[in-house]
C-alpha positions as CSV (number, residue, x, y, z in Angstrom):
1,X,-13.2,-55.0,35.7
2,X,-12.7,-54.3,39.4
3,X,-14.7,-53.0,42.2
4,X,-13.5,-49.9,44.2
5,X,-12.3,-52.2,47.0
6,X,-9.7,-53.5,44.4
7,X,-11.4,-57.0,44.0
8,X,-11.1,-58.1,40.4
9,X,-14.5,-59.4,39.2
10,X,-14.0,-59.8,35.5
11,X,-11.1,-60.6,33.1
12,X,-11.6,-60.4,29.4
13,X,-9.7,-62.6,27.0
14,X,-6.3,-61.6,25.9
15,X,-5.5,-60.3,22.5
16,X,-2.2,-60.6,20.6
17,X,-0.3,-57.5,19.6
18,X,-1.2,-53.8,20.3
19,X,-5.0,-53.1,20.5
20,X,-6.7,-50.1,22.0
21,X,-8.8,-50.8,25.1
22,X,-12.0,-49.5,23.5
23,X,-11.6,-51.8,20.5
24,X,-11.2,-54.8,22.8
25,X,-14.3,-53.7,24.8
26,X,-16.4,-53.6,21.6
27,X,-15.2,-57.1,20.7
28,X,-15.9,-58.5,24.2
29,X,-19.2,-56.7,24.7
30,X,-20.9,-55.9,21.3
31,X,-22.7,-52.6,21.4
32,X,-25.9,-54.1,20.0
33,X,-26.7,-55.8,23.3
34,X,-27.7,-54.0,26.5
35,X,-24.6,-54.8,28.6
36,X,-24.3,-51.7,30.7
37,X,-27.9,-50.5,31.3
38,X,-27.9,-51.4,35.0
39,X,-24.2,-51.2,35.8
40,X,-22.2,-48.1,36.8
41,X,-19.3,-47.9,34.3
42,X,-16.3,-45.6,34.6
43,X,-14.0,-45.4,31.7
44,X,-11.0,-43.3,30.6
45,X,-11.0,-40.6,27.9
46,X,-9.8,-43.1,25.4
47,X,-13.4,-44.4,25.3
48,X,-15.2,-41.2,24.3
49,X,-17.5,-43.0,21.9
50,X,-18.9,-45.3,24.5
51,X,-21.9,-43.1,25.4
52,X,-23.1,-43.0,21.9
53,X,-22.4,-46.7,21.1
54,X,-23.7,-48.3,24.4
55,X,-27.0,-47.7,26.1
56,X,-26.8,-47.0,29.8
57,X,-27.5,-44.1,32.2
58,X,-24.5,-44.8,34.5
59,X,-21.6,-44.5,32.0
60,X,-19.2,-42.0,33.4
61,X,-16.5,-40.5,31.1
62,X,-14.3,-37.6,32.2
63,X,-14.8,-34.2,30.5
64,X,-12.1,-33.5,27.9
65,X,-10.4,-30.1,27.9
66,X,-11.4,-28.0,24.9
67,X,-9.0,-27.5,22.1
68,X,-7.0,-24.4,21.7
69,X,-8.2,-22.1,19.0
70,X,-7.9,-18.5,17.9
71,X,-11.2,-17.6,19.6
72,X,-10.1,-19.5,22.8
73,X,-6.3,-19.3,23.1
74,X,-6.3,-20.6,26.7
75,X,-9.3,-23.0,27.1
76,X,-10.1,-24.3,30.6
77,X,-12.5,-26.6,32.2
78,X,-15.0,-25.2,34.6
79,X,-14.6,-25.9,38.4
80,X,-17.6,-28.3,38.2
81,X,-16.0,-30.2,35.4
82,X,-12.7,-30.4,37.2
83,X,-14.4,-31.6,40.4
84,X,-16.3,-34.3,38.4
85,X,-13.1,-35.4,36.7
86,X,-11.4,-35.6,40.1
87,X,-14.2,-37.7,41.6
88,X,-14.0,-40.1,38.7
89,X,-10.2,-40.4,38.9
90,X,-10.4,-41.2,42.6
91,X,-12.4,-44.2,41.8
92,X,-10.5,-45.2,38.7
93,X,-7.2,-45.1,40.5
94,X,-8.3,-47.9,42.8
95,X,-9.1,-50.0,39.8
96,X,-5.7,-49.2,38.3
97,X,-4.1,-50.3,41.6
98,X,-5.9,-53.6,41.3
99,X,-4.5,-54.1,37.9
100,X,-1.0,-53.1,39.1
101,X,-1.4,-55.5,42.1
102,X,-2.1,-58.3,39.7
103,X,1.2,-57.4,37.9
104,X,3.2,-58.1,41.0
105,X,3.3,-61.6,39.6
106,X,6.3,-60.8,37.4
107,X,5.1,-63.2,34.7
108,X,2.6,-60.6,33.5
109,X,5.2,-57.8,33.2
110,X,7.7,-59.5,30.9
111,X,7.2,-60.9,27.4
112,X,5.2,-64.1,27.6
113,X,7.0,-66.6,25.3
114,X,4.8,-69.7,25.9
115,X,3.3,-71.1,22.8
116,X,0.6,-73.2,24.4
117,X,-2.8,-72.1,23.1
118,X,-4.9,-70.1,25.6
119,X,-2.2,-70.5,28.3
120,X,-1.9,-66.7,28.7
121,X,-5.6,-66.5,29.7
122,X,-4.9,-69.2,32.4
123,X,-1.8,-67.3,33.7
124,X,-3.7,-64.0,34.0
125,X,-6.6,-65.8,35.8
126,X,-4.2,-67.4,38.3
127,X,-2.5,-64.0,38.9
128,X,-5.9,-62.4,39.4
129,X,-6.9,-65.2,41.8
130,X,-3.7,-64.7,43.8
131,X,-4.4,-60.9,44.0
132,X,-8.0,-61.5,45.2
133,X,-6.7,-64.1,47.7
134,X,-4.2,-61.6,49.0
135,X,-7.0,-59.0,49.5
136,X,-8.8,-61.4,51.8
137,X,-5.9,-61.6,54.3
């Protein structure tokens, strides 16, 4: 998690292999507990089930474009929906920049071949700390 000023404030644990972000979120923060009731949360379209699984008034998910059908051969979002999606993406892009800034440490970009248990969590923590330190200068 990151704030809009690009400061990284939370790093979840790492998972081996390919896992979807929403599946990792549900493992890290079980939906049975009230994690996001008082926090503003902005997620991507890949987390569409978040509003139904988690309780919270401040969960913001972009509006998905309707599917093409015979009745609606050219579906479009309304101008209000497009504006809301644009506002969400302007905040989310700053968070993506924070993640990308952390990846300036090349160790996160390439295949990590170290076999020491939990070492990858330490490496990501160090890279995030370096990114946050660079923001303070």
